[in-house]
N, C-alpha and C positions, 0 to 999 in steps of 0.2 A: 325494417327492428331498430333499434339504436344496438350499439357496439355492448358486448357482455364485458366490463372491466374486471379481472380477475382479484378473488380476496385475498388476503395478506393473510401468509401462513399464521398459526397460531403462535409461534415463536419468531416472533418478527425483528422484536427488536435484537432478541440475541444470535438470530441470523445473520442480520445487518453487522453484528461486533465481531462475531465469527468472520465475516469477509471483509471486512477493511483490516482484520490482522494480521490476516494475509499480504496488506500490504503490496497489488498486485492491479488495482483501477489505473487508468490513466498510464500505465507500463508501456514502453516500445513494445512494435513487434518482437518475436522470439522465435526462432524454430520449433522448438522442442512443442511447441503446440500449435504452429502450424503443419508440423507433418502430421498433425493428430486429423487435423480436419481435413487434410490433403487425405489422408488412406479411410476416413470416412465417408469422403464423396466419392470414391474410388470402390467402396465397397459396396455402400447404400446405392451407385449409382446416380447420384444426385448433382446437380450444376452448384447447388450453395449449398455451403457446409459453413458452420460458426459454432466456438466457444462462448458463451451469452454468461456473462455475471451481471448478476441481477441487482443493481443498487435501490435506494430507497427511491428516487424516480425517474430512475433511467437504468435500460440495458446496457452494458459495455460490449462491445466485443472483444476478446486478447484475442483472437486469430479469428480471421472471414475470410472462405474464399466464396468467390462469386457476388459480393457487397461491395459496396462502394464504400457506405456508410461507418463510419465506426460505433456509432451507439442511436437508439432510438428512446422515445419516451418510455416509461414501465406502461402504460395505460394503453399502447396498442401491442405491447410485447406477448406474443405467442409464450416466449419463457414464463413470462409472470405469471399464467396459469401452470407451465410444467414441475415449477418447482414448490406447489403445491402438491405433489403427485410423490407416490414412492416407486412408479415405477415409469416406465417408456412411455409419454404422453406421445398418441400418434393420432392426426387428424388426416382421414383419408380425402375430404374435398372441403379445401375453407369454407366454400361459397354453401355447401349444405349447411354448415354445423354453428348454430342461433349462436355462440359465443363471438364469432369472427366473419361472418357474410358480411357483415358492413367495415370493418376493418380497413382504418387507407391501406394495409400492407395487402390487403386482401383487393379491393377496388384500384388500386393505383398500384405502380413501380415498386416493387418487385412483382406485384401480381401471382403472391403465395396461393399456392394451391394445397398440396403436400405437405406437412410436416410431422416430423419425428422429434421426440426430444428427450433424451437421459437425463436425470439430474445428478447435478457434481453438490454429492453428498461427501463432509469432511465425517470423521471418528465420532464426532459428537451426535450425527444427523442433522445437520442443519444443513436444506437444500441454497448452496451458493447462486447457483447458476445452472446451465445447462448444454450440452455437447447436444447439437440439433443438426439437421440436417433438414432440406427444404427444395422442392422441387415446382414449377409454374405448372403442372400436370397434375389431376387425380393420380393415386396409387395407394398400394398398401405393403406392407412388409412383413415376411415371415417370422414366426419364431424365433429362428438361427439368426436373422439378421436385427431383431429386438436384441439378444443375445450380443451379438459383436456390438451395437452399441454401449448397452451397457458394459462391457469389458473397457470400451474405449476412453468411458467416460471415467472410468476406474486408472485408467493413466493418465487422464488430464489431472486428476486430484494426486496424482503420485506426483507427476509435472510441479504442482501448486508445491507440494511440500519440501520437493528437493529443493526449489526456486526459492522457498522462507529459509531453511537451513543453510543454504549455500550466502544468504545476505546477514546471518547473524553471526556477532563476535562469542565465541563460545565461552570465555569468562565471564564478560561480562552482562551478555544476553542483550546486547544491543546491538541495531543495526553497525554493519562496516562500513569503512569508507565507499565503499562501491554502492552499496546500497542505499547509502546517505545521499550522493548526488543522485542518485536516481529516482528517491523522495524528493529532493529538491525541485527536478526539470518539472516532476507530477505536480508540486507547488506552485511552480512558475506558470505552467500553464492555468492552473486554475485563479490565480492571482490576476494574470489577464483578463480570462474571461469574468470575473466577478470584480474586476473593480478593486481588489483591495491589496495591503499593502505588507511588504516581509522584512523582516530584521535577519540577520546570522551572527552566529558570534561562535571564535576559538577559544577554547578555556586546557590550562594546562595545568599540571599537577605539580606546584610549586618545589623544589629540591628534591623529585622523585630519585634522582640517581641517590641521594644520600639514606634515602628512605632503604632501598635494596641495599645499599652497603652496608648498610648500621643494624639493618633488621632480616635484611633474607629476603628471596624474592618473592615466597610466601607472603610474608607480610605485604609488600610489593603488592601481591594477586589480591590480598585483603583491601588495600584502599582504594584497588581498582573497582573491586566489586561494590565498596563502599561509595565510590563518588556515581555509581548507575545506579544504587539505591538514590540516595538524597537526590538524587536528580529527578525519580518520580516522584518524589516527594515535595520539590520545591516548584518544579516547572507546573509549565499548565497543561493540560489532560491532552490537547490537540499541536502543543511543540514536540520538538523531535530532536530527539540526540540522539550521537552516535560516537563510539568511538573511532576517532578519526586517524588513531596510530598510535604506538609507544604509551605516553602518559596524556596525549591528547586528545581532546574531544569537542566533537562541532556539533553548534544547537542552531536550529531551523525553530522562527518565529514567526506563526503568520497573524496577520492581523494587526501587527505590533508596528508602530513607532521607533524610530529612534530612543525618544525620552520612555516609552513604553518598555524598550528590547532591553534599556540601563537598567531599571526598577526589577524585571525580572530576573536579572544576571546578576544583581546584587544580591535579590534574596538568596538564590544557590549560593553564592559565596559564599551570606552569615551563615547561612543554615550547614552550609561544608566545615568553617571554620568553628562552626559551636559543636562538633560535633566528635568524639573521639572512636575508633574502630581500637577492635580488642581483638590482639596477639599472643600469638603463647608467651606467656612471660613476662604480659606487658601491654600497656596500650600506647598507641599512635593519633597528635593531632596534626592535623594537614590542611594547607590553602587550597586557593586555585587563583590564580590571576587568568582575566577575560579580555576579550578584545573584541567590540559587539561594533555592526555597524548595518545599516537599511540597503535591502536589495535596491536598486533601479531597476523595477519592473516594465519588463520589454523593453528597456535601456541599455544590459547589460549582462553577461554571463557571469552563470553562480560563483566558476571560478573568479571571475574581476572580483567580486565581493568578501569573496574568501580569503583573498591576496589582501586588502582591505584591513579586513577584520584581522589578519597575522596582525599586519605593521602595529595595528591597536593592542593586542596582543605584549608583542616586544614592547611599547612602551611603557606596556601594565609592570613586565617583569622590570624594566628601567628603572622605574618607579620605587622599585621596593616590594612588590610582591602584595600579593592577597588584595586584590582592587579590580575593581573594572573600567576602564580606559575606552569610551565612545568616540567614534569618528564619524563625519560627513564623509557624503561621497565627493 
């Protein structure tokens, strides 16, 4: 009998958007999550425990104990079925379950027999993934063990929320510098896998100290917030901008050659220069300077590319500000 693929959840589009909003896919291992899988394994007495996040075409493991692989195709994932449930899904013996009897994870290594998974549900009710435990022998769990698995799944969601809060600049609601570097590493791995191009830019608000000195720090904060808002309007949906530090911002542009990145950043520059920030007692116009460069995928670190972008930014300010300077590697 052929393997049965899981149905898509009714809220699949919103579910995927919520998952991607956490910006956790393809991030490095994290002991906050590894501790949970270790506890789940000990409590449920299973050799395998996993925090699985179900993406569009794969399940990716944020934490895994007893498995070597980082991800599997979604079509073979037990967790793709579990995210369609509202409570713990238990498979006592996969060989006796019509959905999984012919699944390669059952017929081949790791030869799964038992599975129990609690959905990782966000505040809006989206099941983003599953905390699951697995065994190579058939078995059952009791009501108390089900309750423990639910509680541990809630702790996973708490860790995801805390991770997101720690990654966001509170003033601009943009990723902070640490998180931006993490996102760059994620995108670099995707660029290597799928052979696409990347470009990066550093952006500086011109004469920001003078804005603070003349109008006060509240006005400076308003300018920083405006910069965040205008970036959302002018950049592409899949570009990532962060508050890099002070009045400096960094920008990652996937699928962008240097020429394309120059067009993108100059569009942002023009949008900023045409905007007016309302403050108490008046208005402020501000401009930005930008240094942009392509990232040599697989041949340099993100730090190398940002140093080159910083040199281009310095040149933009030296040439009179309110401009974009592009530099080749």
